[in-house]
DSSP file (Angstrom, degrees, kcal/mol; ACC not computed):
  #  RESIDUE AA STRUCTURE BP1 BP2  ACC     N-H-->O    O-->H-N    N-H-->O    O-->H-N    TCO  KAPPA ALPHA  PHI   PSI    X-CA   Y-CA   Z-CA
    1    1 A M              0   0    0      0, 0.0    54,-0.0     0, 0.0    30,-0.0   0.000 360.0 360.0 360.0 130.3  -35.9  -66.3   27.4
    2    2 A D        +     0   0    0      2,-0.1     2,-0.3    54,-0.0    54,-0.0   0.662 360.0  50.1 -87.8 -14.7  -34.8  -69.9   27.8
    3    3 A S  S    S-     0   0    0      1,-0.1     0, 0.0     0, 0.0     0, 0.0  -0.832 107.0 -78.8-115.5 161.5  -31.1  -69.2   27.4
    4    4 A A        -     0   0    0     -2,-0.3    53,-1.7    52,-0.1    54,-0.1  -0.293  52.9-114.8 -59.1 135.9  -29.1  -66.6   29.2
    5    5 A P  E     -A   56   0A   0      0, 0.0     2,-0.3     0, 0.0    51,-0.2  -0.417  30.5-160.9 -72.3 148.8  -29.5  -63.2   27.7
    6    6 A V  E     -A   55   0A   0     49,-3.0    49,-2.2    -2,-0.1     2,-0.4  -0.927  27.6 -98.9-127.5 154.4  -26.6  -61.4   26.1
    7    7 A L  E     +A   54   0A   0     -2,-0.3    47,-0.2    47,-0.2     3,-0.1  -0.589  39.7 170.2 -74.1 123.7  -26.0  -57.8   25.3
    8    8 A L  E     -     0   0A   0     45,-3.1     2,-0.3    -2,-0.4    46,-0.2   0.811  62.0 -13.4 -98.5 -44.2  -26.8  -57.0   21.6
    9    9 A A  E     -A   53   0A   0     44,-1.3    44,-2.8     2,-0.0     2,-0.5  -0.986  48.4-134.2-156.4 159.0  -26.6  -53.2   21.6
   10   10 A V  E     -A   52   0A   0     -2,-0.3    42,-0.2    42,-0.2     2,-0.2  -0.980  30.3-161.6-119.9 115.6  -26.5  -50.1   23.7
   11   11 A A  E     -A   51   0A   0     40,-3.3    40,-2.5    -2,-0.5     3,-0.1  -0.551  24.5-126.6 -95.5 160.6  -28.9  -47.5   22.4
   12   12 A G  S    S+     0   0    0     38,-0.2     2,-0.3    -2,-0.2    38,-0.2   0.640  89.3  12.4 -80.4 -15.5  -28.8  -43.8   23.2
   13   13 A S  S  > S-     0   0    0     38,-0.2     4,-2.2     1,-0.1     5,-0.2  -0.975  76.0-108.2-154.6 164.3  -32.5  -43.7   24.4
   14   14 A R  H  > S+     0   0    0     -2,-0.3     4,-2.9     2,-0.2     5,-0.2   0.867 118.0  57.2 -63.5 -36.4  -35.4  -45.9   25.3
   15   15 A V  H  > S+     0   0    0      2,-0.2     4,-2.0     1,-0.2    -1,-0.2   0.938 108.2  45.8 -61.0 -47.3  -37.1  -45.0   22.1
   16   16 A E  H  > S+     0   0    0      1,-0.2     4,-2.0     2,-0.2    -1,-0.2   0.919 114.0  49.0 -61.9 -44.2  -34.1  -46.2   20.0
   17   17 A A  H  X S+     0   0    0     -4,-2.2     4,-2.7     1,-0.2    -2,-0.2   0.897 109.0  52.8 -63.1 -41.0  -33.9  -49.4   22.1
   18   18 A D  H  X S+     0   0    0     -4,-2.9     4,-2.5     1,-0.2    -1,-0.2   0.869 107.8  51.9 -63.3 -36.2  -37.7  -50.0   21.7
   19   19 A L  H  X S+     0   0    0     -4,-2.0     4,-2.2     2,-0.2    -1,-0.2   0.907 110.4  48.0 -65.4 -41.5  -37.3  -49.7   17.9
   20   20 A I  H  X S+     0   0    0     -4,-2.0     4,-2.4     2,-0.2    -2,-0.2   0.940 113.0  47.7 -63.3 -47.2  -34.5  -52.2   17.9
   21   21 A V  H  X S+     0   0    0     -4,-2.7     4,-2.9     1,-0.2     5,-0.2   0.901 110.3  53.0 -62.2 -40.5  -36.5  -54.6   20.0
   22   22 A G  H  X S+     0   0    0     -4,-2.5     4,-2.2     2,-0.2    -1,-0.2   0.911 108.8  49.7 -60.8 -42.5  -39.6  -54.1   17.8
   23   23 A L  H  X S+     0   0    0     -4,-2.2     4,-1.0     2,-0.2    -2,-0.2   0.932 113.2  46.4 -60.5 -46.6  -37.5  -55.0   14.7
   24   24 A L  H ><>S+     0   0    0     -4,-2.4     5,-2.4     1,-0.2     3,-0.6   0.927 113.2  47.9 -64.0 -45.6  -36.2  -58.1   16.3
   25   25 A R  H ><5S+     0   0    0     -4,-2.9     3,-2.0     1,-0.2    -1,-0.2   0.854 104.1  60.9 -65.2 -34.4  -39.6  -59.3   17.6
   26   26 A T  H 3<5S+     0   0    0     -4,-2.2    -1,-0.2     1,-0.3    -2,-0.2   0.821 105.8  49.0 -60.5 -29.6  -41.1  -58.7   14.2
   27   27 A H  T <<5S-     0   0    0     -4,-1.0    -1,-0.3    -3,-0.6    -2,-0.2   0.164 127.3-100.0 -97.5  17.8  -38.7  -61.3   12.9
   28   28 A G  T < 5S+     0   0    0     -3,-2.0     2,-0.3     1,-0.3    -3,-0.2   0.597  78.6 134.0  81.7  12.0  -39.5  -63.8   15.6
   29   29 A L      < -     0   0    0     -5,-2.4     2,-0.5    -6,-0.2    -1,-0.3  -0.681  56.0-121.9 -95.8 150.9  -36.6  -63.1   17.9
   30   30 A R        +     0   0    0     -2,-0.3    26,-1.0    26,-0.1     2,-0.3  -0.794  43.5 158.2 -92.2 126.9  -36.8  -62.7   21.6
   31   31 A A  E     -B   55   0A   0     -2,-0.5     2,-0.3    24,-0.2    24,-0.2  -0.974  19.5-165.7-147.3 157.4  -35.4  -59.4   22.9
   32   32 A A  E     -B   54   0A   0     22,-2.3    22,-2.8    -2,-0.3     2,-0.4  -0.985  18.9-127.7-145.5 153.8  -35.8  -57.1   25.9
   33   33 A V  E     -B   53   0A   0     -2,-0.3     2,-0.4    20,-0.2    20,-0.2  -0.871  24.2-174.1-101.6 133.9  -34.9  -53.5   26.9
   34   34 A V  E     +B   52   0A   0     18,-2.8    18,-2.6    -2,-0.4     2,-0.3  -0.992  14.0 153.8-131.0 125.3  -32.9  -52.9   30.1
   35   35 A T        -     0   0    0     -2,-0.4     2,-0.6    16,-0.2     4,-0.2  -0.982  41.8-136.0-146.3 157.6  -32.2  -49.5   31.5
   36   36 A D        +     0   0    0     14,-0.4    13,-0.1    -2,-0.3    14,-0.1  -0.648  60.7 123.4-112.7  71.6  -31.5  -48.0   34.9
   37   37 A D  S   >S-     0   0    0     -2,-0.6     5,-2.5     8,-0.1     3,-0.5  -0.038  87.2 -98.0-122.1  30.3  -33.7  -44.9   34.6
   38   38 A A  T > 5S-     0   0    0      1,-0.2     3,-1.4     3,-0.2    -2,-0.1   0.901  83.7 -51.7  56.0  45.1  -35.9  -45.4   37.7
   39   39 A G  T 3 5S-     0   0    0      1,-0.3    -1,-0.2    -4,-0.2    -3,-0.1   0.800 108.3 -51.3  66.0  29.0  -38.7  -46.9   35.7
   40   40 A G  T 3 5S+     0   0    0     -3,-0.5    -1,-0.3     2,-0.1    -2,-0.2   0.356 118.7 107.3  90.4  -5.9  -38.8  -44.0   33.3
   41   41 A Q  T < 5S+     0   0    0     -3,-1.4    -3,-0.2    -4,-0.3    -2,-0.1   0.720  85.1  37.5 -77.3 -21.1  -39.0  -41.4   36.0
   42   42 A E    > < +     0   0    0     -5,-2.5     3,-2.1     1,-0.1     4,-0.3  -0.571  66.8 165.2-128.0  67.3  -35.4  -40.3   35.5
   43   43 A P  G >   +     0   0    0      0, 0.0     3,-1.8     0, 0.0     4,-0.4   0.744  68.7  72.6 -61.1 -22.9  -34.8  -40.4   31.7
   44   44 A Q  G >  S+     0   0    0      1,-0.3     3,-1.2     2,-0.2     4,-0.4   0.746  83.6  70.0 -63.6 -20.9  -31.6  -38.3   31.9
   45   45 A L  G X> S+     0   0    0     -3,-2.1     4,-1.3     1,-0.3     3,-0.8   0.728  83.4  71.4 -68.1 -19.9  -30.0  -41.4   33.5
   46   46 A Q  H <> S+     0   0    0     -3,-1.8     4,-1.9    -4,-0.3    -1,-0.3   0.799  89.1  62.3 -63.4 -27.7  -30.2  -43.0   30.0
   47   47 A L  H <4 S+     0   0    0     -3,-1.2    -1,-0.2    -4,-0.4    -2,-0.2   0.788 101.6  51.7 -69.2 -27.3  -27.5  -40.6   28.9
   48   48 A Q  H <4 S+     0   0    0     -3,-0.8    -2,-0.2    -4,-0.4    -1,-0.2   0.955 131.2   6.7 -76.5 -51.5  -25.0  -42.1   31.4
   49   49 A G  H  < S-     0   0    0     -4,-1.3    -2,-0.2     1,-0.2    -3,-0.1   0.460  96.4-133.5-113.8  -2.3  -25.2  -45.8   30.6
   50   50 A G     <  -     0   0    0     -4,-1.9     2,-0.5    -5,-0.3   -14,-0.4  -0.141  33.8 -70.6  74.4-178.7  -27.4  -46.0   27.6
   51   51 A V  E     -A   11   0A   0    -40,-2.5   -40,-3.3   -38,-0.1     2,-0.3  -0.973  49.3-138.7-117.6 122.2  -30.2  -48.4   27.2
   52   52 A R  E     -AB  10  34A   0    -18,-2.6   -18,-2.8    -2,-0.5     2,-0.5  -0.588   6.9-154.3 -88.2 140.5  -29.3  -52.0   26.7
   53   53 A V  E     -AB   9  33A   0    -44,-2.8   -45,-3.1    -2,-0.3   -44,-1.3  -0.965  17.4-166.9-111.1 121.4  -30.9  -54.4   24.3
   54   54 A L  E     -AB   7  32A   0    -22,-2.8   -22,-2.3    -2,-0.5     2,-0.3  -0.829   7.6-177.0-109.7 147.0  -30.7  -58.0   25.3
   55   55 A V  E     -AB   6  31A   0    -49,-2.2   -49,-3.0    -2,-0.3   -24,-0.2  -0.925  40.1 -86.4-133.2 161.6  -31.4  -61.1   23.3
   56   56 A A  E >   -A    5   0A   0    -26,-1.0     3,-2.0    -2,-0.3     4,-0.4  -0.456  37.8-125.2 -64.6 139.3  -31.3  -64.8   24.0
   57   57 A A  G >  S+     0   0    0    -53,-1.7     3,-1.2     1,-0.3     4,-0.4   0.850 110.9  59.3 -56.4 -35.5  -27.8  -66.2   23.6
   58   58 A S  G 3  S+     0   0    0      1,-0.2    -1,-0.3     2,-0.1     4,-0.2   0.677 111.3  41.0 -68.7 -16.0  -29.2  -68.8   21.2
   59   59 A E  G <> S+     0   0    0     -3,-2.0     4,-2.5     1,-0.1    -1,-0.2   0.284  83.6 103.7-112.3   8.0  -30.5  -66.0   18.9
   60   60 A E  H <> S+     0   0    0     -3,-1.2     4,-2.6    -4,-0.4     5,-0.2   0.914  79.7  49.4 -60.1 -46.5  -27.5  -63.7   19.1
   61   61 A A  H  > S+     0   0    0     -4,-0.4     4,-2.2     1,-0.2    -1,-0.2   0.924 113.5  46.3 -62.1 -44.6  -26.1  -64.4   15.7
   62   62 A S  H  > S+     0   0    0      1,-0.2     4,-2.4     2,-0.2    -1,-0.2   0.908 112.9  50.5 -63.2 -41.5  -29.4  -64.0   14.0
   63   63 A A  H  X S+     0   0    0     -4,-2.5     4,-2.6     1,-0.2    -2,-0.2   0.900 109.8  49.9 -65.0 -41.1  -30.1  -60.8   15.8
   64   64 A R  H  X S+     0   0    0     -4,-2.6     4,-2.3     2,-0.2    -1,-0.2   0.901 111.4  48.7 -65.3 -40.7  -26.7  -59.3   14.9
   65   65 A R  H  X S+     0   0    0     -4,-2.2     4,-1.7    -5,-0.2    -2,-0.2   0.931 113.2  47.6 -63.3 -44.6  -27.2  -60.2   11.2
   66   66 A L  H  X S+     0   0    0     -4,-2.4     4,-0.7     1,-0.2    -2,-0.2   0.918 113.3  47.3 -63.5 -44.3  -30.7  -58.6   11.3
   67   67 A L  H >< S+     0   0    0     -4,-2.6     3,-0.6     1,-0.2    -1,-0.2   0.885 111.0  51.8 -65.8 -38.6  -29.4  -55.5   13.0
   68   68 A A  H 3< S+     0   0    0     -4,-2.3    -1,-0.2     1,-0.2    -2,-0.2   0.827 111.2  48.1 -66.9 -31.0  -26.5  -55.1   10.7
   69   69 A A  H 3< S+     0   0    0     -4,-1.7    -1,-0.2    -5,-0.2    -2,-0.2   0.568  86.1 112.0 -86.0  -9.4  -28.8  -55.4    7.6
   70   70 A A  S << S-     0   0    0     -4,-0.7     2,-0.1    -3,-0.6    -3,-0.0  -0.410  74.9-112.4 -68.2 136.8  -31.3  -52.8    9.0
   71   71 A P        -     0   0    0      0, 0.0     2,-0.5     0, 0.0    -1,-0.1  -0.389  23.8-133.9 -68.2 146.4  -31.4  -49.6    7.0
   72   72 A V        -     0   0    0     -2,-0.1     2,-0.1     1,-0.0     0, 0.0  -0.887  23.4-117.9-101.5 129.2  -30.1  -46.5    8.7
   73   73 A A        -     0   0    0     -2,-0.5     3,-0.1     1,-0.1    -1,-0.0  -0.415  25.0-131.7 -67.9 136.4  -32.3  -43.4    8.3
   74   74 A A        -     0   0    0     -2,-0.1    -1,-0.1     1,-0.1     0, 0.0  -0.606  33.9 -92.1 -84.1 149.1  -30.7  -40.5    6.5
   75   75 A P        -     0   0    0      0, 0.0     2,-0.4     0, 0.0    -1,-0.1  -0.308  42.0-116.8 -59.7 143.9  -30.9  -37.1    8.1
   76   76 A V        -     0   0    0     -3,-0.1     2,-0.7     2,-0.0    -3,-0.0  -0.711  19.1-132.9 -85.8 129.2  -33.9  -35.0    7.0
   77   77 A D        -     0   0    0     -2,-0.4    -1,-0.0     1,-0.1     0, 0.0  -0.738  19.9-171.7 -83.6 114.2  -33.0  -31.9    5.1
   78   78 A S              0   0    0     -2,-0.7    -1,-0.1     1,-0.2    -2,-0.0   0.349 360.0 360.0 -91.1   7.2  -35.2  -29.2    6.6
   79   79 A S              0   0    0      0, 0.0    -1,-0.2     0, 0.0    -2,-0.0   0.486 360.0 360.0 -84.7 360.0  -34.3  -26.5    4.1
């Protein structure tokens, strides 16, 4: 990233953060996942601080618009 990264979102898990980053990258934005979970060896640590999604400061506005426009999955009815 050529500009300082800024916090875009805090996800509840690495999987959720990876999905967000994938969405952003698909649209040509630079994004990264940052977490303090001992390199994936201690995933329970994700519950304490969440998993951060960072974007370049120069792309923050575009990333926020894209994330706000993303559809939210509805719960699946298992009955």
